[in-house]
VEXNURO-862971 format. One record per residue (C-alpha): x, y, z. Coordinates in steps of 0.5 Angstrom, whole numbers, padded with zeros to 4 digits, always signed. Last residue first. Layout:
XYZ/...
//
This chain:
+0038+0077-0049/+0035+0070-0047/+0034+0064-0051/+0029+0061-0054/+0030+0055-0059/+0032+0050-0053/+0025+0052-0051/+0022+0047-0056/+0027+0040-0054/+0025+0042-0046/+0018+0041-0048/+0019+0033-0052/+0024+0032-0047/+0018+0034-0041/+0013+0029-0046/+0018+0023-0046/+0018+0023-0039/+0011+0024-0038/+0009+0018-0043/+0015+0013-0039/+0012+0016-0032/+0006+0013-0035/+0009+0007-0037/+0011+0005-0030/+0005+0006-0027/+0002+0003-0032/+0007-0004-0031/+0006-0004-0023/-0002-0004-0024/+0000-0010-0028/+0005-0013-0022/+0000-0011-0017/-0005-0016-0021/+0001-0021-0022/+0003-0021-0014/-0006-0022-0013/-0005-0028-0018/+0002-0031-0014/-0001-0030-0007/-0002-0026-0001/-0008-0029+0003/-0015-0028+0002/-0019-0027+0010/-0021-0020+0009/-0024-0015+0013/-0018-0010+0014/-0012-0012+0009/-0018-0013+0004/-0021-0007+0006/-0015-0003+0006/-0013-0006-0001/-0020-0004-0005/-0018+0003-0002/-0012+0003-0006/-0014+0001-0012/-0020+0005-0012/-0015+0010-0011/-0009+0007-0016/-0015+0007-0021/-0017+0015-0019/-0010+0016-0020/-0009+0013-0027/-0015+0017-0029/-0013+0023-0027/-0006+0022-0031/-0008+0020-0038/-0013+0026-0038/-0007+0030-0036/-0003+0027-0041/-0009+0028-0047/-0008+0035-0045/-0002+0037-0044/-0001+0033-0052/-0007+0038-0053/-0004+0044-0051/+0003+0041-0055/-0001+0040-0061/-0004+0047-0061/+0003+0052-0060/+0003+0058-0057/+0010+0056-0054/+0012+0062-0050/+0004+0063-0046/+0000+0059-0048/+0005+0054-0047/+0008+0057-0042/+0003+0056-0037/+0000+0048-0039/+0008+0046-0037/+0007+0050-0030/-0001+0046-0030/+0003+0040-0032/+0007+0041-0027/+0002+0041-0021/-0001+0034-0024/+0005+0031-0024/+0005+0032-0017/-0001+0029-0016/+0002+0023-0020/+0008+0023-0015/+0003+0023-0010/-0002+0018-0012/+0005+0012-0014/+0008+0014-0008/+0001+0012-0004/+0001+0006-0008/+0008+0005-0006/+0006+0005+0001/+0001+0000-0001/
//
């Protein structure tokens, strides 16, 4: 459950960063494609956050009231969640690199 809490915290932080990237896009980059990428990535992050919150609640209920043991099936399910989180991080890092590449053309006089 600690891992899931960490994922949720990081996704919240990324959401804040996307707000900043949105401001940068509006003030400096002014590219509709980038604005759409920000919106799409924000949607992905919010949906993932909702999924992880629901998963966290399921685990809490199972921990308190359940009698199901931690077995290979549960491990596999958790690994799928971890893979989806890692894919989100890869997508976000690719997006950041794209933004930073776009920002390289600007320089201060």
